[in-house]
N, C-alpha and C positions, 0 to 999 in steps of 0.2 A: 540784106539779111532777111530771110524768111523765117518767121517765128509762128508756130501754131500754139495758141493758148487754148487749152481744153477746159470747158465749162467756165468761161470767163464771167458769167453772170452770177456765180455763187462762190463765196458770199458777195453781196452786191457791191461792196467796196473794192472788189478785185478789178473793177474797171480801171482803177488807178495803175495797176501793173501794165495793162495794155496801153493806157494813155502815155505813160512815161516811155515805154518802148517806142511808140509812134513819134513822140517828140524827139527821140534819139535817132530817128531815121530808119526805124525797123518797119518792115512790111508785116503787119500783125493779122493773122488769120485765125478766126475763132471756130470752134466746134462745140456745140451744145445741144441740149434737148428742149430749150425754151424757144417758143416762136420768136421770130425776129422782131415783130412789133412790140413784144413785151420787154425787149432789152432797154435799159436806160439810155438816154440820149448821149451821155458822155462815152458810153461803151460803143455805141453805134459809130460815133465820130472817130474813135480810136481804131476800129477794125477796117481793114481793107475789104474783107469779105467774111461772111458768116455762113457756115454750113450747118444746117439743122438736121439732127438725126432723131428718129422716133424713140430710140432706146439706147442710152449710152452704155448699158450693160452688154449690149450685143456687139461683140468684137468685130463681126463682119461689117456692120454699119460703120464703126469707127475706122476700120481699115480702109474702106472705100472712101471715106471722107478725106483721110490723109492722102490716099492715092490721087484723088481729084485735085487737091491743092498741089501735090507734087507735079502732076502733069501740067497744070495751068501756070504755076509760078516757078517751076524748077526745083532744084535741090532744097530740101527743108533743113535749115541750120539748127533750129531748136524746136523742141516740143515739150511743153510743161503745163501742169494744171495748178501747181502749188497747193494741191488738195490731197490729204492723206488717203481718202477713199479711192482715188484714181491712180495712186503711185505705181501699183503693179501693172495696170493697163498702160500707163505712160511708158513704163520700161519696156513692155512688150512691143509697143508701137515703135519705139526708138530702135529696138533690136531688128525688127522686121524691115525698117526703112533706113537702116545704117546711119542713124542720127547719133553722133558720138559725143555730143555736148552734155549729156546727162547720164544718169544711172541706167544700166541695161538690166535684163531680167535677173542675172546672177547677183548683181549688186542689190537689187530690190529685195531679193530673198533674205539677204543679210539684214536689211533695214527693218523688215516687217516682223521677223520671228523674235519674240521676247526671250526665248531660251537661247537663240542664236546670238543675241546681242552680248551675252555674258563674256564670250571669248574676246570680243573686241574691247570691252571695258577692261578686261584683265590685261590686254596688250597695252592699254593706256595707263595701267597702274591705278585704276579706279576700283575700289571695292564695291561689291554688289551683294545683295541678299542671296542666301542659298536658294537654289531653284531645282525643282524636280519636274521633268516632263512626264506627265501622267500617262502611263501605259497599262499598269495593272494596279488593282486595289492594294495588293500585298505590298508592292513597292511604295505606294503612297503612305500606307500605314507605317512603314519603316521610316520614311522621311519625317512624319509627324513625331515619332518617338525621338528622333534626333533633334529636330528643330523645336518641338513643343507647340502647343496651341497658344495664341491663334495663328492661323496660316491664311494666306491669300490665294485664291484660285481665280484664274482668268484665261481666256482663249490665248493660245500661243501667238496667233495672228489676229489682231483686232484693232479697232479704232477707239482711241481714248480709253475711258473706263467702262466701255461697253461690256456688260455681263461679267463684271468683276465683283467678287464677293469675298467676305471674310467668314472663315469657319472658326468658331470659338470653342467647340467641344466635340465629343464623339458623336453626339446626336446629329449635329449639323453636318459633320463629316459623312455619316451614314446616309443622310437625306440627299446630300450632293451626289454620292455615288449611285444611289437608287435611281436618280434621274439624270445621269451623266450624259451630256449632249455628244453627238457623234464627232464634232470637231475636236482637234487636239487642244488639250488644256495643259497649263503649267501650274505648279503649286510652289509658293515662295514663303520663306519665313517672314513673319511680321516685323516691320521696322517702325519704331516710334520716332517721328520727325516731321518737320514742316516740309512742304514741297516747294522747291524753287526751280527755275529753269535758266539755262544758258541759251540765249537766242543770238543767232549770228547770221550774217551773210558772208559766205566764203568765196574767195576767188579761185582761179584755176590752179593756184599753187597751194591750196588748202589753208590760206591765211585769211583771218577775218578782216573784212573792210567795214564791218559794223558789229557792235556787240551790245547786248541788253540783258536785263534779268527780270523775270516775273516772279512774284511771290503768291503762292496759292494756299488755300486752307489745307489742313493735314489730310483730309480724305475727300478727294473728288469722287471716289467710289460711293460714299454715303450720299453725296449731293445728288448723284444720278439715281441711285436705288431708292432713296427715301424722299426724293423730290424736295430737297431743301433749297434754300437760296444760295446762289453763288456770288462770292465777292472775292476779287483778287486785284492785284495792282502791278503795274510796271514801275520798277524802282528807278531812282535817279542815277544809279551807277551799278557797276558789276564788281563785287568784291574780288580782290586780287586772286585769292585761292580758287574761287569758282571759275574765273577767267582762265586760270592755268589748266584746270581740269577739263574745261570745255574745249580748249584748244587741243589738248592731248587726245580727247575723244574724236575731234574732227580728223586728226591725223590717223588715229587707229582705224576709223571707219572709212578713211580715204574719201572724205566728202569734198568734192570739187564743185565750185560754181553753183552753190545752192543757198537757199534760206533754210535754216535748221532751228529746231526746238528740242533741246536736250533737257530731260527732267532729272533732278537729283533730290534725294532726301537730305535735309540738314538736320542731323541728329539732335533731338531735344533731351536725350539722356545717353549715357555710355551704353554701347552695345558690343558685347564680346565678339571678337572676330571681325568687326566692322570699323569701330573707331570710338572716339570720345565725343562727348557733347559738343556740338558746333561743327563737327566734321561733316564732309559731304560724301554721300553714297550714291552710286549710279542707280537710276530707276529705269528709264527707257529713253530711246532716241526716236525722234520724229523728223523725217527729212522733208519738212515743209514749214511754213510760218506757223507761229502759235495760232490757236483757233479763234474763230469769231472775228472780232474787229480789233484784235490785239495789235496788228501792225499800225493802225491809226493811233492807238494808245502810245505806242513807241514814239510816234511822231510828236505827240503832245508832251511826253515826258522828256524827250531829248532835243526838242526844238529843231527837228530835221524832217527829211522826207525819205523814208525807207524804200518807198516805191522807186524813187529816182536812184537811190544808191544801188538797188537791185538791178535796175536797167543799165546803170553805168557798168556794173559787173558783167552784164551780158555783152554789152557793146564795146567796152574799152578794157575789160578785164582788170579794172581797178576802180577805186572810188574817185569821182570827180567832184562831188559835192563837199564843200568845206564843213568843218565841225559845226554842230548846232549851237544855239545861243541860250539854251535852257538846260537846267538839271533839276527836275522836280518829279514827283510821283504822279501817275495817272491811275485812277482807281475805277473799277467796274463793280457795280452791285445790281443784282436783279431780284425780281419778285415773281411769285407764282400766281397764276390765275386761281380764283376760288379761295384765297387765303386773306384774312383780315389783318391789316397792319396798323400800327400805332399812328403813323404819320400819313397824311393824304398826299396824293400826287401834287396837289396845289401847294401844300406846305413844303414839299421837297423843292419845287421850283422857286418858291419864295425865298427859301433859305440858301439854296445852292445854285440858283440860276446864273449868277455871274461867273461861276466856276465850271458850269456844265458845258461839255463839248459834244456829247451825244445823248440822245434820249429817244428811244424808239422800241417798237415791238420786235422781238426776235423771230426769225423764221421757224416754223414748226419743226423742221427737220433737225434743228440743233437746240430747241428749247428744252429737251430733256436734260441736257448738261448745263445749259446757260441761262435757263429761266425764260419767262414769257415777256416781261417788261424790263428793259435795262436802262440804267442811268450811269453815265460815265463823266467823271469830272477831274480836273487838275487839282492837285493838293501840294502844299509846300513841303510836307514831310510825311513820314510814315504814320505819325500819330493822327494828323489831319485826315489821312486816307482811311485809317481805322474808324474814326468818328463818322465820316461820311457813310461808310459801309454799314455801320451799326444803325445809323439814322434811317437808312433805306430799308433794311431787312428786319427791323424789330417787329415781331408779330404781336398782335393784340391778344391779350389773355382772355 
């Protein structure tokens, strides 16, 4: 089997995907923009060959790289980046090279459009916030009269919470329209709730071979826009109702042979037209693993190896790894440069060193959402996870 892994060096733990494929007998071919000498040694060992391009945004260069591997090694069976930024380009390359083991361009369009997701959620029987695709100011004003302030505005196609904002009143509404960007935007009614995710690896029959849940703060948008600290955790289990809805969404979106990250609101108060407190409301789908080093957190929380489970799905179309031996929380907390905190780095290590599983600087490209310095630890329960996050993120007054 010939597998092209796009941008295998980012995030740096993604070398594990390549390593598990190689261990499973796959010929792993990498395409990226980093010089070969800068690749980590485990990644170098996992790759049969690496093709460096100057600019991954240049489709011509990417096309030539795939064509080179196709000529040298024969038919390409898989092409994947597991990275949201490259999903559309991955799909275009699959379409052009007749690689049928992943989403094509038509599928990718459904995955990326926030307004387009609504119909698939409806098909799955999952409620979602009312949404308006902004075309005219007059129509947007009508939507606000119906939904009321606050409303959320965000690019119809975007990565994470990028350029997402909340409009609380007419003044903010006017300011937004006075500087409306050229890209398509959507406007949604505001939902009060915690954010949780259904994370899964699906097989070719759209059945999960692995499931997990992340718990996030209510507003990732504010963390990005206001440069606050991020703290979130991977839980020890997936609630039955969330698992049911996640599986229904997988079927509605026809997600085959992928690592997915589906986000939901868990209502913290009754919301007319959406549900009661504690109910789940669809937020958006991401056809890739949860961001940053969350796959590693899943390993610690569930006592397993999601990289191997994913590789088993690719090579055997089923899970070969037996169930894990742990059920705990794994919690991530980050800090911002230039901010004073109550507890020093040394105090953190002294108190939580025995539970710490990762402690490192975050790459600049994702520090806007995930902070500059991160600490990740195992926790026996949700309360212990909360205490860890508060200890890390408490700012000095």
